[in-house]
N, C-alpha and C positions, 0 to 999 in steps of 0.2 A: 787296121786292115784296109780302111778306106784310103789312108795315106799311101800304103804300100801299093795298092792297086792303081792309084792315079799318078803318083810321082816317082816311084822307085824305078820303073823301066826307063823313063827319060833320064833319071839321074845316072843309071848304070851306063847308058849310051854316051852320056856326056863325059863320064869319067874315062871310059875306054877311048873315046876320040882324043881327049886331052892327053892321055898316056901315050897313044900311038903317034900323035903329031908333035908332042912337046918333049916327052921324057925319052922315048925310044931312040930318036935320032941322036941324042947326046951320047949314047953308048957306042955309036959307030957300028960298022958291019959286024965286027967281032963280038960286040956286046949285045947285039939285037936278040940272039937266041936266049941267053941267060935272062935278059930283061923280060922276054915273053914268058919264060918258065916261072920266073919269080912272081909275075903279076897274075898269070892265069892259073898257075899250079898252087900258089900259096894264098895270095890275097883274095882271089875270087872265091875259093871254097870257104875261106874264113868269113868273108862278108855274107856269103850265102848262108853259112851256119848261124851267124848271129841274127840274120834276117828271119830265118825260119824259127829260131828260138823265140824271137820277139813275137812272131805271129802265134806260136804255140802258147806263149804266156797269155796272150789275149784270149785264146780259145779256152785256156784253163780258167781264166777269170770269168769268162762267160758261163762256162759250165758251173762254176761255183755260185754265180749269181742265179742260175737256173735252179740249182739245188736249194738255195735259200728261198727262192720264190715257191718252189714246190713244198718246202717245209712250212712256209708261211701260209700257203694255200691249205695245207692239211690242218694247221692250227685254226685257220678261219673256218674251215668246214666243220671241225669239231665244235668250235664255239657256236657256229650257226646251228648245229644239231642240238647243242645244249640250250641255246636260246629258244629254239623251236619247242623243245621239250618243256622248258619253263613256261612259255606262252600257252602251250596246250594244257599244262597243269593248272595255270591260273584260270583259263577258260572253264576247265572241268570243275574246279573249285567253285567258281561263280554259278555254274549250272546245277551243282549238287543240291538235292531237295531237302535232305535232312542230315543230322549229325553223322550217322553211320555211313551215308554216301560220301560225305566230306572226308571221313577217315579212310575209306577205301581208295578214293581218288588220291589223297595225299600220300599214303604210304607207297602206293605203286608209282605215282608220279615222281616222288623224291628219289626212289631207287633208280628209276630210269634216267632221270636227269643227271644224277651224280655218278652213275655207273657202279653203284654199290652192289655187292653180291646178295645182300639181304637187308631188310628194313623192318623196324617195329615202331609202332606209334600207339601211345596210350594217352588217355585224357583223364582229367580229374573226375572221379566217380567210378573208375574201374573198367571202362570200355577199352578194348585193345584190338589192334589190327596188325597183321604181319604180311610181308611180301617175300615170295621166293624162299620158303623154308623158315623154320622156327629158329630163333636165336638161342644159343646155348646159355644157361645161367652163368657159366664161367667161360669167358671168351678165350678160345685157343690162342697159342702164341703165334700161330701162322696167320691169324686174322687181326685186323685193326678196326677197332670200334670208334665211332665218332658220336659222342653224346651231345644232344642239342635240346635245350629247353624251349618250350613253345609258350609264347606270351601273347595275351590278348588284352589290350587296354592297359598294359603295364603289369598285369597280374598273371601268374602262371595258370595255363589252361591244360597243359599236358607235357609230354616228353617224347622225343623221337631219337631212335638209335639207328645209325647206318653202319654196316659192316663192309670192309674192303679187304681184298686179298693182299694188298700192299698198302703201305702208309699213304694216305691221300695227299696230293699236292696242295699247295697253298690256295691256288685258284679254286680247286674242288671244295676245300673247306669254306672258302668265302661264298661259293655258290650254295653250299648246303646251309650256311647260316642265313643267307638271303631267303632261301626257300622256307626255312623254319619260321622266319618272321611272317611270310605270307600265309603259311599254313596256320600259324597261331591266330592271325586275324580272321581267317575263314572259319576256324573252329569257334572262335568267340561269336561270330555272326550266326553260325548254326545253333549254338547253345542259346543265343538270344531268341532265335525263331522258335526253338523248342519251348523255352520258357513262356513265350507269348502264346503258343498253342495251349500249353498247360493252363495258363491263366484264363484264356477264353473258355476252356473246358470247365474250369472251376466255376466261373461265372455262370456258364450255361447250366451246370448242376444246381447252382443256387436258385436260378430261375425256375427250374423244374420242381425242386424239392421243397422250397420254403414258401410258406403262406403267411407267417407272422411278419408284419411290416418291419418291426424293430429289429428282429433277428435277420431279416433279409438285408436291411440297410447295413447292419453291422458286418455281415459277411461280405457284401459287395465292396463297401469302402475299405474293409480290412484287406481284401485281395489287392485292390488298387494301391493302398498305402504300402503294402509289403513289396509290391513291384518296384516302387521308387524309393523305398526306405523312409517313408514319411512316418512321423511319430503321432500326429494328430489328424483327425478327419471329422467331417460333418456332412450331413445330408439335409438339404432344404427341399421341401416339396410345395407345390401350389395346391391349395385346397379347392373345393368346388366353387368358391367365390373368386378364384384367381389370385388369392393373397399368398405370397411366399412366406412359409413358416419353417422354423427349425424343428425337424422331426427326430433326428438322432445325432449325437455328437460324442466324441471322446477327445479330451484335451491332452496336452503334453504330459500330464501327471497320470494319465490312464483313467481319469474319472469320466463316467458316462452320464449324459443328460439326455432327456427325451423332450426337451423344449427349451425355450429361451428366446432372447432377442436375435433378430436377423442382422448380420453384420453388413456394413456398407459395401464391403468387397463382394459379398454374395449377391447383393442387389445389383452391383455394377456388372457382374458376370451374367446375371439374368437379363439385364437390359441389352448388353452387347450381343449375347447369344453365341459367343466364341470363347475358346479357352484363353484364360488370362493369368498372368503372374502378378502377385500383389507387391506393393511397396512394403518396406519394413513396418511402417505405421499401420497400413491396412492389415498386414499379417498379425501384428500384435493386437489389433482390435478384434480380430477374428478368434485367435487362440492366444491366451495369455502366455507371454514369454516366447512366442514364435517370431522368427526373423524373416521367414519366407513362407509363401502360400501359393497354391495353384488352384484355380477355379475351373471347373468343367461343367458346361451346361448339359442337361438331359432334355433332349428335344424329341418330339414325335411329329407325325404329320399334322396334328392339331395345334402344335405350338410347344411352348416351354412346359415341361413337366416338373423340373426342379433343377437344383444345382448341387454338385459335389465339390467340396473344398478340402484339399489336403494341406497340412501345415507341418513345419519343422523348425527346430531351434537353430539350424544352420542357415547362414545367410544365402548360400548358393545351392540349396538342396535340390532345386528343380532346374538348374541351368542345363543339365544334360538329360533331362527327362524326355522320354519318347512320347511326345504329345499325341501323334496320330494313334498310337496304341491305346493311350489313356482315353482319348476321345471315343475310340471304338468300344472300350469297356464302359464308358458312360452311356453309350447307345444301348449296350446290352443291359445296363442297369435300368434304363428307361423301360425296356420291355419287361424286366422283372417287376418294376413298380406297377406298371399297368396290369400285369397278370395278378399281382397280389391285390390290387384295388378291385379288379374284376371278381376275384374270389371273395373278398370281403363283401362286395355288393351282392353277389349271389347268396352269400350266407345271410345277409340282411333280408333278402327276398324270401329265402327259405324260412327264416325265423318268423317273418310276417305271415307267410302262408301257414306255418305251423300254428301260430297263435289264432289265425282265423279258423283253422280246422278244429282246434281245441274248443274255441268258443262255440262253433257250430255243434260239435258233439255234446258239449255240456248242455247247450240249449235243447237239442233234439233228443238227447238220451237221458243224462243224469237229471237235468232239471225237470223234464216231463215225468220221469219215474218218481222223483221226489214229490212232485205235485200230486201224482196219482196216489202215492202213499198217504199224503195229507188228507185227500178226499176219503180214502178208506178209513183212516183213523177218525175223521169227523162222523162218518156213518156208524162206526163202532161205538163212538161216544153216545150217539142218539139211541142206539139199539141196546146198550148195555143193561138198561133197566127193563125194557119191554121184551127184548128177544136176546138173551145172553148168548145163545148158540150162534146166532147171526153175527153178533159182535165179535165173538171169538174167531169166527171164520174170516171176518174182515181184518182182524189183527194179524192172523196167520198169513194172509195174503200180503199185507203191508210188510211183514217181517221178511218174507221171501224176496219181495222186490228190493228191500233195503240191502239184504245180503248180496244179491246179484249186483247192485250198483256199487257196493263196496269193492267187490271183486273187479268190476269194470274200472273203478278209480285206481285201484292198485295196478291193474294192467297198464293203464295210461302212464302212471308214475314210473313204472319199471321201463316202459318204452322211451320215456322222455329223459331218463337218467343219462347224464353225459358220459360218453365213452372216449377215453383218451387213446385214440389210435396212434397218434404221434409218439406217445410215451411208451406204450406197451408193444406196438407193432400189431399187424393183422392177426397172426396166429395166436398170440397170447390173448388178444382181445376177444377173438372168436371163442377160445376155450373158456374164458371167464363168463362170457355172455351165455353160452349154451348151458354151462353148469348152473349159473344163477337162474336162468329161465326154468330149468327143471325143478329147482328147489322152490321157486316162487309159485309155480302153477301146479305142482304135484304131478309132473309128467316125467316118465323115464326118458332120459336123453342119452344118446350115444354119439360121440364125435370121433371121426377118423381123419387123419391128415396123412396124405401120401405124396411123395415126390417133393421137388423144390418149388416153393411158391414165391414168386417174385413179381410184384405189381408196382406200378407207379403210384405215388401217394394218392392222386385223384381216383385212380381205379380201385385202390384199397377201400376208400370211403364208399364208393359205389357198391362194391362187393359186400361190404359189411351192412350197408343199408338194405340190400336185397335179403340178406340173412335175417335182419331185424324185422323187416316187413313180413317175411314168410313165417317166422316163429310167432309173431303176434297175430297173424291171421289164424294160425293153429290155435292159439289161446282163445281167440274170440269166437271162432266159428266151428272148429273141427271136432271138439269134444274128444280129442285123441288121448290114448293112454301111453303112447310111445312115439318118440321122434328120433330119426336118425339123420345126422349131418355128416356129409363127406366133403372134404376139401382136398382136391388133387391138383398137383402141378405138372408141368411138362411143357409141350408147345403152347398150350393154353392153360389157364387156371379155371378149374371147373368146381362150382359149388352145387351140391345136391342136398335138398331137404325133403325127406320122406316122412309122412305121418300115417298112422293107422286109423284116422278119424272118419267122420261122416262123409267126407268128400262133397263134391258139388259139380254142377254142369258149367264148365269154363265158358262156353258160348253164351250162357245166360248172364254170367256175372263178370264179364271182362272189365267193365268199368267200375267195379266195386272199390270203394275206398276203405282201407283198414282203419281200425281205431288207433293204431300205434303211430304209423308214419305218414298217413295221408296219401299214400301212393296206391292207386289201383293197379290191376294187372297190366293194363295198357301202358300206364306211366312207367312201371318198372321195366317193361320190355323196351320202351323208347329210350330210357336212360342207359340201359346196357348196350343197345344197338348203336347209339350215338358214339360209343367208344370202341366200335369195331367188334363187339361181342355178340353173343346170342342168348336168348331167354325163351324158356318153354315151360308150360304148366300142363301136367297130365293128371286128370282126376275124373271121377264119376261118383254119383250118389252111392254111399255105402262102401266105396272102394278106396278111401283115403286119397291123399294128394301127393304128387311128386313135382317139385320145383327144381329146375336146372338152369343155372346161369354160368356163362362162359365169358372170359375176358382174355385177350392175348397177354403173354408174358412181357415184362418190361425189357 
């Protein structure tokens, strides 16, 4: 078109001039008219026709190019929309907080990105999500299903099915396969996060529920070993002198030990204070037959508490271990160990206080009564010949005192008898104690349990201690014929102990210490209130006593 516009007019003028000046004169006057008719009537239109056809061919080529460009633009726009949908899907997968959120985002995003009419996604374990209608068990002939496995770390984590109204094109299949790979990775990450949370929850439960140090270390190290597939584990703790000692261990054969030599690798972890992997020689010296080992320090604000070592017979068992998570678990283990040690220390203090109380009561009560009996018997011995009636009176007095002290000693023995709350649970322990108390002291007892009773282990111990103190105060002071015990659950757990005994003035006896547990009314109230509960005593001389203790449900 540019050529026709610039050169064709000049060329036509040149051809006409040459024809008129060169060709026409040769025909003479008689041939001039035929020559003009031949040129302008035949050659001119023919040239014009071919010229216009040439220009039209250019226009058609241009239109074809424009159509190709529009088609390419449409394909690019569709690809851009697909790419944008994929990018949005990947961003949404990264932002999803949990496994169910990942599944919701994945199934809707895959359907939108591929243009499927419906989608279904299921993961190992049974969870399933659908988008835009349920998929039929048998796919109709008019629909085309694309089955895609979802892999995470090379292992199957789920399955995705996409339905199309027509057979999907190759690029759609390729896109769906790429999305399946990304979704599989996202599902694996979400499952790992879920397992991490479950592991932390299990460790937290171990901290709350376990007081025995050996069982505590077994649970904590077992949870950590299970998380990384380790076969052996050991826990080393620093004692009060700062010496690192092996407290609990389980080797590759499953044998458990509660002591032994401290490995050089454990000492190295304690010195460095950071997670370390052992050489094969260090691993073998820590656990017989182990080829790899991982050491994790347990640290608190005061310094090193101990070291946890995991071992395995595989040489590369801990190459892919999630060290930050294991370090966090070791920190949780540190809290658990400190709590257990604090509990053991408080138990030692309680035992020391109990021994002091028993010694005081024996000195102030039983010992003095026995000394008084001895004096009475000495008097009876001197009077037996001169004044038999006086001697008999002294013997009867001594006998009465001895019987009373025998009952007192039995009450103390019954109160000090160990009660296995951890073995039987609170309800069964209360039932046994109330029944034994009635048989031991000749008192009618009635127990009623109502509602669901659910207390933390520490609160169970406190609640039972209140029951024990209250019943032993009944035995020592009340002279009651009947005792009623009511344990009720609900928003709070309420213990009520009511007797029909002599009663007393609470204002005058608030600081009284019982013979059984060594806790006065003030101490019992402080112990309950320190755990967010309430404690009250209602009594009056001759009107019996009512004790109520409340603790919040776990």
